[in-house]
LUMFITI-347845 format. One record per residue: residue number from 1; residue in three letters; x, y, z of N, C-alpha, C in turn. Coordinates in nm, 2 decimals. Each point is the difference from the previous one (the first is absolute). Example, Ala and Ser with C-alpha at 12.3 -4.5 7.8 and 13.67 -1.06 7.14 Angstrom:
BEGIN
(1 "ALA" (1.32 -0.57 0.78) (-0.09 0.12 0.00) (0.09 0.12 0.00))
(2 "SER" (-0.04 0.11 -0.07) (0.09 0.11 0.00) (-0.08 0.11 0.08))
end
This chain:
BEGIN
(1 "UNK" (-0.65 0.35 -3.07) (0.01 0.06 0.14) (-0.09 0.12 0.01))
(2 "UNK" (0.00 0.07 0.11) (-0.08 0.12 0.02) (0.05 0.11 -0.08))
(3 "UNK" (-0.09 0.08 -0.05) (0.03 0.12 -0.08) (0.10 0.09 0.08))
(4 "UNK" (0.11 0.03 -0.06) (0.11 0.08 0.07) (-0.06 0.13 0.05))
(5 "UNK" (-0.09 0.06 -0.07) (-0.06 0.13 0.04) (-0.07 -0.02 0.14))
(6 "UNK" (-0.07 -0.11 0.01) (-0.07 -0.03 0.12) (0.10 -0.03 0.11))
(7 "UNK" (0.10 -0.07 -0.03) (0.11 -0.03 0.10) (0.06 0.13 0.06))
(8 "UNK" (0.03 0.09 -0.09) (0.06 0.13 0.03) (-0.10 0.08 0.09))
(9 "UNK" (-0.13 -0.01 -0.03) (-0.10 0.07 0.08) (-0.01 -0.06 0.14))
(10 "UNK" (0.00 -0.13 0.01) (-0.01 -0.07 0.13) (0.13 0.03 0.09))
(11 "UNK" (0.11 0.00 -0.07) (0.13 0.03 0.08) (0.00 0.14 0.04))
(12 "UNK" (-0.06 0.09 -0.07) (-0.01 0.14 0.04) (-0.09 0.02 0.12))
(13 "UNK" (-0.08 -0.10 0.03) (-0.09 0.02 0.12) (0.06 -0.06 0.13))
(14 "UNK" (0.12 -0.07 -0.02) (0.07 -0.05 0.12) (0.06 0.11 0.08))
(15 "UNK" (-0.03 0.01 0.13) (0.07 0.11 0.08) (0.15 -0.01 -0.01))
(16 "UNK" (0.06 0.12 0.02) (0.15 0.00 0.00) (0.05 -0.08 0.11))
(17 "UNK" (0.10 -0.08 -0.03) (0.07 -0.08 0.10) (0.10 0.08 0.08))
(18 "UNK" (0.04 -0.05 0.12) (0.10 0.07 0.08) (0.13 0.01 -0.08))
(19 "UNK" (0.09 0.09 0.04) (0.13 0.02 -0.07) (0.08 -0.13 -0.02))
(20 "UNK" (0.01 -0.09 0.10) (0.08 -0.12 -0.01) (-0.06 -0.09 -0.11))
(21 "UNK" (-0.13 -0.02 -0.01) (-0.06 -0.08 -0.10) (0.02 0.06 -0.14))
(22 "UNK" (-0.01 0.13 -0.01) (0.03 0.07 -0.13) (0.14 -0.02 -0.04))
(23 "UNK" (0.09 0.01 0.10) (0.14 -0.02 -0.03) (0.03 -0.15 -0.05))
(24 "UNK" (-0.07 -0.09 0.06) (0.01 -0.14 -0.04) (-0.06 -0.03 -0.14))
(25 "UNK" (-0.11 0.08 -0.03) (-0.06 -0.02 -0.13) (0.10 0.05 -0.11))
(26 "UNK" (0.07 0.11 0.03) (0.10 0.05 -0.10) (0.12 -0.10 -0.01))
(27 "UNK" (0.04 -0.05 0.12) (0.11 -0.10 0.00) (-0.04 -0.12 -0.08))
(28 "UNK" (-0.12 -0.05 0.02) (-0.04 -0.12 -0.08) (-0.01 0.02 -0.15))
(29 "UNK" (-0.05 0.12 -0.03) (0.00 0.03 -0.15) (0.14 0.01 -0.06))
(30 "UNK" (0.09 0.06 0.07) (0.13 0.02 -0.05) (0.08 -0.13 -0.01))
(31 "UNK" (-0.03 -0.09 0.10) (0.07 -0.13 0.00) (-0.08 -0.12 -0.06))
(32 "UNK" (-0.11 0.03 -0.06) (-0.09 -0.10 -0.06) (-0.04 -0.11 0.10))
(33 "UNK" (-0.03 0.05 0.12) (-0.05 -0.09 0.10) (-0.15 0.00 0.00))
(34 "UNK" (-0.06 -0.12 -0.02) (-0.15 0.00 0.00) (-0.06 0.02 0.14))
(35 "UNK" (-0.09 0.10 0.01) (-0.07 0.03 0.12) (-0.15 0.01 -0.03))
(36 "UNK" (-0.08 0.02 0.10) (-0.14 0.01 -0.02) (-0.04 0.12 -0.09))
(37 "UNK" (-0.10 -0.02 -0.09) (-0.05 0.11 -0.07) (-0.08 0.09 0.10))
(38 "UNK" (-0.02 0.12 -0.02) (-0.06 0.09 0.09) (-0.15 -0.03 0.03))
(39 "UNK" (-0.07 -0.05 -0.10) (-0.14 -0.04 0.02) (-0.01 -0.12 0.09))
(40 "UNK" (0.10 -0.09 -0.01) (0.01 -0.12 0.08) (0.04 0.04 0.15))
(41 "UNK" (0.08 0.10 0.01) (0.04 0.05 0.14) (-0.13 0.05 0.07))
(42 "UNK" (-0.08 0.08 -0.07) (-0.13 0.05 0.06) (-0.09 -0.12 0.03))
(43 "UNK" (-0.01 -0.09 -0.08) (-0.09 -0.12 0.02) (0.05 -0.08 0.13))
(44 "UNK" (0.13 -0.02 0.00) (0.06 -0.08 0.11) (-0.02 0.08 0.14))
(45 "UNK" (0.01 0.13 0.00) (-0.01 0.07 0.12) (-0.15 -0.01 0.05))
(46 "UNK" (-0.09 0.02 -0.09) (-0.14 -0.01 0.04) (-0.04 -0.14 0.05))
(47 "UNK" (0.05 -0.10 -0.07) (-0.02 -0.14 0.03) (0.05 -0.03 0.14))
(48 "UNK" (0.12 0.05 0.04) (0.05 -0.03 0.13) (-0.07 0.07 0.11))
(49 "UNK" (-0.06 0.12 -0.03) (-0.08 0.07 0.10) (-0.13 -0.08 0.02))
(50 "UNK" (-0.05 -0.06 -0.10) (-0.12 -0.09 0.02) (0.03 -0.13 0.07))
(51 "UNK" (0.11 -0.06 -0.04) (0.03 -0.14 0.05) (0.06 0.01 0.14))
(52 "UNK" (0.07 0.11 0.03) (0.07 0.01 0.13) (0.08 -0.12 0.04))
(53 "UNK" (0.09 -0.05 -0.08) (0.08 -0.12 0.04) (0.09 0.03 0.12))
(54 "UNK" (0.04 -0.11 0.06) (0.09 0.00 0.12) (0.14 -0.04 -0.05))
(55 "UNK" (0.01 -0.10 -0.09) (0.13 -0.05 -0.04) (-0.01 -0.01 -0.16))
(56 "UNK" (0.10 0.07 -0.06) (0.00 0.00 -0.15) (0.13 -0.07 -0.04))
(57 "UNK" (-0.01 -0.09 -0.10) (0.11 -0.06 -0.07) (0.01 0.06 -0.14))
(58 "UNK" (0.12 0.05 -0.04) (0.02 0.05 -0.14) (0.10 -0.09 -0.06))
(59 "UNK" (-0.02 -0.05 -0.12) (0.09 -0.08 -0.07) (0.05 0.08 -0.12))
(60 "UNK" (0.12 0.05 0.02) (0.06 0.09 -0.10) (0.01 0.14 0.05))
(61 "UNK" (0.12 0.04 0.06) (0.02 0.13 0.06) (0.04 0.11 -0.09))
(62 "UNK" (0.09 -0.04 -0.09) (0.07 0.10 -0.09) (0.06 0.10 0.09))
(63 "UNK" (-0.02 0.13 -0.02) (0.06 0.11 0.08) (-0.08 0.04 0.12))
(64 "UNK" (-0.11 -0.07 0.02) (-0.08 0.02 0.12) (-0.12 0.09 -0.01))
(65 "UNK" (-0.03 0.04 -0.13) (-0.10 0.10 -0.02) (-0.14 -0.05 0.05))
(66 "UNK" (-0.04 -0.12 -0.04) (-0.13 -0.04 0.03) (-0.01 -0.04 0.15))
(67 "UNK" (0.10 -0.04 0.06) (0.00 -0.03 0.15) (-0.02 0.13 0.07))
(68 "UNK" (0.06 0.11 -0.04) (-0.02 0.13 0.07) (-0.14 0.05 -0.02))
(69 "UNK" (-0.05 -0.02 -0.13) (-0.14 0.04 -0.02) (-0.10 -0.08 0.09))
(70 "UNK" (0.03 -0.13 0.02) (-0.09 -0.08 0.08) (0.01 0.04 0.15))
(71 "UNK" (0.12 0.03 0.04) (0.03 0.03 0.14) (-0.07 0.14 0.04))
(72 "UNK" (0.00 0.09 -0.10) (-0.06 0.13 0.02) (-0.16 -0.01 0.00))
(73 "UNK" (-0.05 -0.11 -0.06) (-0.15 -0.01 -0.02) (-0.06 -0.07 0.12))
(74 "UNK" (0.08 -0.08 0.08) (-0.06 -0.07 0.11) (0.10 -0.02 0.11))
(75 "UNK" (-0.04 -0.07 0.11) (0.09 -0.02 0.11) (0.07 -0.14 0.00))
(76 "UNK" (-0.02 -0.07 -0.10) (0.05 -0.14 0.00) (0.15 -0.01 0.01))
(77 "UNK" (0.05 -0.11 0.05) (0.14 -0.04 -0.01) (0.02 -0.07 -0.13))
(78 "UNK" (0.11 0.04 -0.07) (0.02 -0.05 -0.14) (0.13 -0.08 -0.01))
(79 "UNK" (-0.01 -0.12 -0.06) (0.11 -0.08 -0.04) (0.01 0.01 -0.15))
(80 "UNK" (0.12 0.03 -0.05) (0.02 0.01 -0.14) (0.12 -0.08 -0.05))
(81 "UNK" (-0.01 -0.07 -0.11) (0.10 -0.09 -0.05) (0.07 0.05 -0.13))
(82 "UNK" (0.13 0.00 0.00) (0.07 0.05 -0.12) (0.13 -0.09 -0.02))
(83 "UNK" (0.02 -0.04 -0.13) (0.11 -0.09 -0.02) (0.12 0.08 -0.06))
(84 "UNK" (-0.02 0.12 -0.04) (0.11 0.08 -0.06) (0.07 0.08 0.12))
(85 "UNK" (0.12 -0.03 0.03) (0.07 0.07 0.11) (0.01 0.15 -0.01))
(86 "UNK" (0.03 0.04 -0.13) (0.02 0.15 -0.02) (-0.13 0.07 0.03))
(87 "UNK" (-0.11 -0.05 -0.06) (-0.13 0.06 0.02) (-0.05 -0.01 0.15))
(88 "UNK" (0.04 -0.11 0.07) (-0.04 -0.01 0.14) (0.07 0.11 0.08))
(89 "UNK" (0.13 0.03 -0.03) (0.07 0.10 0.07) (-0.06 0.14 -0.03))
(90 "UNK" (-0.05 0.02 -0.12) (-0.07 0.13 -0.03) (-0.13 0.01 0.08))
(91 "UNK" (-0.07 -0.12 0.01) (-0.13 0.00 0.07) (0.03 0.03 0.15))
(92 "UNK" (0.10 -0.06 0.06) (0.02 0.02 0.14) (0.03 0.15 0.02))
(93 "UNK" (0.08 0.06 -0.09) (0.03 0.14 0.02) (-0.12 0.09 -0.01))
(94 "UNK" (-0.09 -0.04 -0.09) (-0.13 0.08 -0.02) (-0.09 -0.02 0.13))
(95 "UNK" (0.00 -0.12 0.05) (-0.08 -0.03 0.12) (0.05 0.09 0.12))
(96 "UNK" (0.13 0.01 0.01) (0.06 0.08 0.10) (-0.04 0.15 -0.02))
(97 "UNK" (0.01 0.05 -0.12) (-0.04 0.14 -0.03) (-0.14 0.02 0.04))
(98 "UNK" (-0.09 -0.10 -0.03) (-0.14 0.02 0.03) (-0.03 -0.02 0.15))
(99 "UNK" (0.10 -0.04 0.08) (-0.02 -0.03 0.14) (-0.09 -0.12 0.03))
(100 "UNK" (0.02 -0.10 -0.09) (-0.09 -0.12 0.00) (0.08 -0.13 0.02))
(101 "UNK" (0.13 0.01 0.03) (0.08 -0.12 0.02) (-0.05 -0.09 0.10))
(102 "UNK" (-0.06 0.05 0.11) (-0.05 -0.08 0.11) (-0.12 -0.08 -0.04))
(103 "UNK" (-0.08 0.05 -0.10) (-0.13 -0.07 -0.03) (0.01 -0.08 -0.13))
(104 "UNK" (0.11 0.02 -0.08) (0.02 -0.08 -0.12) (0.12 -0.09 0.01))
(105 "UNK" (-0.02 -0.13 -0.01) (0.10 -0.10 0.01) (0.04 -0.04 -0.14))
(106 "UNK" (0.12 0.02 -0.05) (0.04 -0.05 -0.13) (0.08 -0.12 0.01))
(107 "UNK" (-0.04 -0.11 -0.07) (0.07 -0.12 0.00) (0.06 -0.02 -0.14))
(108 "UNK" (0.13 -0.03 -0.01) (0.07 -0.02 -0.13) (0.00 -0.14 -0.03))
(109 "UNK" (0.00 -0.03 -0.13) (0.01 -0.14 -0.05) (-0.12 -0.03 -0.09))
(110 "UNK" (0.01 -0.12 -0.06) (-0.11 -0.04 -0.09) (-0.13 -0.03 0.07))
(111 "UNK" (-0.10 0.07 -0.04) (-0.13 -0.01 0.07) (-0.05 -0.14 -0.01))
(112 "UNK" (0.02 -0.07 -0.10) (-0.05 -0.14 -0.02) (0.06 -0.09 0.11))
(113 "UNK" (0.12 0.04 0.05) (0.06 -0.08 0.10) (-0.03 0.05 0.14))
(114 "UNK" (-0.04 0.13 0.02) (-0.01 0.06 0.13) (-0.15 -0.01 0.05))
(115 "UNK" (-0.09 0.00 -0.09) (-0.14 0.00 0.04) (-0.04 -0.10 0.10))
(116 "UNK" (0.05 -0.12 -0.02) (-0.04 -0.12 0.09) (0.03 0.02 0.14))
(117 "UNK" (0.10 0.09 0.03) (0.04 0.03 0.14) (-0.08 0.11 0.07))
(118 "UNK" (-0.09 0.06 -0.08) (-0.07 0.12 0.05) (-0.13 -0.04 0.08))
(119 "UNK" (-0.06 0.10 0.07) (-0.12 -0.03 0.07) (-0.12 0.03 -0.07))
(120 "UNK" (-0.11 0.05 0.06) (-0.13 0.03 -0.06) (-0.02 0.15 -0.02))
(121 "UNK" (-0.07 0.03 -0.10) (-0.02 0.14 -0.04) (-0.15 0.01 -0.04))
(122 "UNK" (-0.05 0.13 0.02) (-0.14 0.02 -0.04) (0.00 0.09 -0.13))
(123 "UNK" (0.12 0.03 -0.05) (0.00 0.07 -0.13) (0.13 -0.03 -0.07))
(124 "UNK" (0.00 -0.05 -0.12) (0.12 -0.03 -0.08) (0.00 0.08 -0.13))
(125 "UNK" (0.11 0.06 -0.03) (0.02 0.08 -0.12) (0.10 -0.07 -0.09))
(126 "UNK" (-0.04 -0.06 -0.11) (0.09 -0.07 -0.09) (0.05 0.08 -0.12))
(127 "UNK" (0.13 0.03 0.00) (0.05 0.08 -0.11) (0.15 -0.04 -0.03))
(128 "UNK" (0.01 -0.13 -0.02) (0.14 -0.05 -0.02) (0.01 -0.06 -0.14))
(129 "UNK" (0.08 -0.10 -0.02) (0.02 -0.06 -0.13) (-0.13 -0.06 -0.06))
(130 "UNK" (-0.04 0.06 -0.11) (-0.13 -0.03 -0.06) (-0.02 -0.14 -0.05))
(131 "UNK" (0.11 -0.06 -0.04) (0.00 -0.14 -0.05) (-0.02 -0.10 0.11))
(132 "UNK" (0.02 0.05 0.13) (-0.02 -0.09 0.11) (-0.13 0.02 0.07))
(133 "UNK" (-0.09 0.08 -0.05) (-0.12 0.03 0.07) (-0.08 -0.13 0.04))
(134 "UNK" (-0.02 -0.10 -0.09) (-0.07 -0.12 0.04) (0.06 -0.07 0.12))
(135 "UNK" (0.13 -0.01 0.00) (0.08 -0.06 0.11) (-0.02 0.08 0.13))
(136 "UNK" (0.01 0.13 -0.02) (-0.02 0.09 0.12) (-0.14 -0.02 0.06))
(137 "UNK" (-0.10 -0.02 -0.08) (-0.14 -0.02 0.05) (0.00 -0.12 0.09))
(138 "UNK" (0.06 -0.11 -0.05) (0.01 -0.12 0.08) (0.07 0.01 0.13))
(139 "UNK" (0.11 0.08 0.00) (0.08 0.02 0.12) (-0.06 0.09 0.10))
(140 "UNK" (-0.07 0.11 -0.05) (-0.05 0.10 0.08) (-0.14 -0.04 0.07))
(141 "UNK" (-0.07 -0.08 -0.07) (-0.13 -0.04 0.05) (0.00 -0.04 0.15))
(142 "UNK" (0.09 -0.09 0.04) (0.00 -0.04 0.14) (0.03 0.11 0.10))
(143 "UNK" (0.05 0.12 -0.05) (0.04 0.11 0.09) (-0.10 0.11 0.00))
(144 "UNK" (-0.11 -0.01 -0.07) (-0.11 0.10 -0.01) (-0.11 -0.04 0.09))
(145 "UNK" (-0.04 0.08 0.09) (-0.11 -0.03 0.09) (-0.13 -0.01 -0.07))
(146 "UNK" (-0.10 -0.07 0.04) (-0.14 0.00 -0.05) (-0.05 0.14 0.01))
(147 "UNK" (-0.06 0.05 -0.11) (-0.04 0.14 -0.01) (0.10 0.10 -0.03))
(148 "UNK" (0.13 -0.05 -0.02) (0.11 0.08 -0.04) (0.00 0.04 -0.14))
(149 "UNK" (0.07 0.10 -0.04) (0.01 0.05 -0.14) (0.13 -0.03 -0.06))
(150 "UNK" (-0.01 -0.05 -0.13) (0.12 -0.01 -0.08) (-0.02 0.09 -0.12))
(151 "UNK" (0.09 0.10 -0.01) (0.00 0.10 -0.11) (0.12 -0.03 -0.09))
(152 "UNK" (-0.02 -0.03 -0.13) (0.11 -0.03 -0.09) (0.01 0.11 -0.11))
(153 "UNK" (0.12 0.04 -0.02) (0.02 0.11 -0.10) (0.06 -0.06 -0.13))
(154 "UNK" (-0.02 0.08 -0.11) (0.05 -0.03 -0.13) (-0.06 -0.12 -0.07))
(155 "UNK" (-0.13 -0.03 0.03) (-0.06 -0.12 -0.05) (-0.04 0.01 -0.14))
(156 "UNK" (0.01 0.12 -0.06) (-0.03 0.01 -0.14) (0.12 0.03 -0.09))
(157 "UNK" (0.11 0.03 0.07) (0.13 0.03 -0.06) (0.00 0.06 -0.14))
(158 "UNK" (-0.02 0.13 0.01) (0.00 0.09 -0.12) (-0.09 -0.05 -0.11))
(159 "UNK" (-0.11 -0.06 0.03) (-0.10 -0.05 -0.09) (0.03 -0.13 -0.07))
(160 "UNK" (0.12 -0.06 0.03) (0.03 -0.12 -0.06) (-0.08 -0.12 0.05))
(161 "UNK" (-0.03 0.00 0.13) (-0.07 -0.11 0.05) (-0.14 -0.02 -0.06))
(162 "UNK" (-0.07 0.11 -0.03) (-0.13 0.00 -0.06) (0.00 -0.02 -0.15))
(163 "UNK" (0.12 0.00 -0.06) (0.01 -0.02 -0.14) (-0.01 0.13 -0.08))
(164 "UNK" (0.00 0.12 0.07) (-0.02 0.12 -0.07) (0.14 0.05 -0.07))
(165 "UNK" (0.11 -0.05 0.06) (0.13 0.03 -0.06) (0.07 -0.13 -0.04))
(166 "UNK" (0.08 0.01 -0.10) (0.08 -0.11 -0.05) (0.10 -0.04 0.11))
(167 "UNK" (0.02 -0.13 0.02) (0.09 -0.05 0.10) (0.13 -0.03 -0.06))
(168 "UNK" (0.11 0.06 0.05) (0.13 -0.03 -0.05) (0.04 -0.14 0.05))
(169 "UNK" (0.08 -0.07 -0.08) (0.04 -0.14 0.02) (0.06 -0.02 0.15))
(170 "UNK" (0.08 0.10 0.04) (0.07 -0.02 0.13) (-0.10 0.02 0.12))
(171 "UNK" (-0.12 0.05 -0.03) (-0.09 0.03 0.10) (-0.12 -0.10 0.01))
(172 "UNK" (0.00 -0.09 -0.10) (-0.11 -0.09 -0.01) (-0.03 -0.09 0.12))
(173 "UNK" (0.11 -0.06 0.05) (-0.02 -0.08 0.12) (-0.06 0.08 0.12))
(174 "UNK" (0.06 0.12 0.02) (-0.06 0.08 0.11) (-0.14 0.03 -0.02))
(175 "UNK" (-0.04 0.04 -0.12) (-0.14 0.04 -0.04) (-0.09 -0.12 0.02))
(176 "UNK" (0.04 -0.12 -0.04) (-0.08 -0.12 0.02) (-0.02 -0.03 0.15))
(177 "UNK" (0.11 0.02 0.08) (-0.01 -0.02 0.14) (-0.10 0.10 0.07))
(178 "UNK" (0.00 0.12 -0.05) (-0.09 0.10 0.05) (-0.15 -0.04 -0.04))
(179 "UNK" (-0.02 -0.04 -0.12) (-0.13 -0.05 -0.04) (-0.04 -0.12 0.09))
(180 "UNK" (0.09 -0.09 0.02) (-0.03 -0.11 0.09) (-0.04 0.05 0.14))
(181 "UNK" (0.07 0.10 0.05) (-0.02 0.05 0.13) (-0.14 0.06 0.01))
(182 "UNK" (-0.04 0.08 -0.10) (-0.13 0.06 0.00) (-0.11 -0.10 -0.01))
(183 "UNK" (0.02 -0.11 -0.07) (-0.10 -0.10 -0.01) (-0.01 -0.08 0.13))
(184 "UNK" (0.11 -0.02 0.07) (0.00 -0.06 0.13) (-0.08 0.08 0.10))
(185 "UNK" (0.02 0.13 0.00) (-0.07 0.08 0.09) (-0.15 0.01 -0.03))
(186 "UNK" (-0.03 0.01 -0.13) (-0.14 0.01 -0.04) (-0.08 -0.12 0.03))
(187 "UNK" (0.07 -0.12 0.01) (-0.07 -0.13 0.02) (0.03 -0.06 0.14))
(188 "UNK" (0.07 0.07 0.08) (0.05 -0.06 0.12) (-0.11 -0.01 0.10))
(189 "UNK" (-0.03 -0.12 0.06) (-0.11 -0.02 0.09) (0.02 0.08 0.14))
(190 "UNK" (0.13 0.03 0.02) (0.02 0.07 0.13) (0.01 0.15 0.00))
(191 "UNK" (-0.03 0.06 -0.12) (0.01 0.14 -0.01) (-0.11 0.06 -0.08))
(192 "UNK" (-0.04 0.12 0.04) (-0.08 0.09 -0.09) (0.09 0.10 -0.06))
(193 "UNK" (0.00 0.01 -0.13) (0.09 0.09 -0.07) (-0.06 0.09 -0.10))
(194 "UNK" (0.04 0.12 0.00) (-0.03 0.09 -0.11) (0.12 0.06 -0.07))
(195 "UNK" (-0.01 0.02 -0.13) (0.12 0.05 -0.07) (-0.03 0.15 -0.05))
(196 "UNK" (0.10 0.08 0.02) (-0.02 0.14 -0.03) (0.10 0.05 -0.10))
(197 "UNK" (-0.04 0.07 -0.11) (0.09 0.06 -0.09) (0.06 0.13 0.05))
(198 "UNK" (0.07 -0.01 0.11) (0.05 0.12 0.07) (0.15 -0.01 -0.01))
(199 "UNK" (0.07 0.11 -0.04) (0.14 -0.01 -0.02) (0.03 -0.10 -0.10))
(200 "UNK" (0.09 -0.10 0.04) (0.03 -0.11 -0.09) (-0.08 -0.12 0.03))
(201 "UNK" (-0.12 0.02 0.06) (-0.09 -0.11 0.04) (0.02 -0.05 0.14))
(202 "UNK" (-0.10 -0.01 0.08) (0.01 -0.05 0.13) (-0.11 -0.10 0.02))
(203 "UNK" (0.02 -0.11 0.08) (-0.10 -0.09 0.05) (-0.02 0.02 0.15))
(204 "UNK" (-0.12 0.00 0.04) (-0.04 0.02 0.14) (-0.07 -0.13 0.05))
(205 "UNK" (0.06 -0.08 0.08) (-0.05 -0.12 0.05) (-0.03 0.00 0.15))
(206 "UNK" (-0.11 -0.06 0.04) (-0.03 -0.02 0.14) (-0.01 -0.14 0.03))
(207 "UNK" (0.07 -0.05 0.10) (0.00 -0.14 0.04) (-0.12 -0.04 0.07))
(208 "UNK" (-0.07 -0.10 -0.04) (-0.13 -0.04 0.06) (0.03 -0.07 0.13))
end
């Protein structure tokens, strides 16, 4: 993975977040809740200012950190999916604190079951169960407009996907699925994709 010294330098260049986001960063660290790395936050914010999406779908809400980051970076209406009831409750509370409850719709339940009932989006952020990424791609594709952006997080998963780190037995299926997902995107006739060693790895795909 990237040299830790370089990562620390890049994170040091990220502007200070507002008090709520900083509070959520501390909450996530204390509760071992995975949220975006700071360099990925910066990348996402700039990407959204360029793309200017109208409707965003996020798969994987957690405590609502990335949804708030996205809402602050653009004027889009956001739909976010979360299957964990406790985290969904935390996310709703955070959306209310941020004054964003009217613009962020949180749907509870298994995303694999709920995606089919959704509409069309011009930006999708995938940050859910990594072992289901290939299935998510299949389900999400009909809901992404042509020219729309699919951003996927954790596609390198701590260096294990690229083979730089030893894969523990319990993680092998998930790592193999992530490798499958990356290959699908790299060779997909309907997408142009680039892979970036940013944070825990992100893929940026544009639908043709």
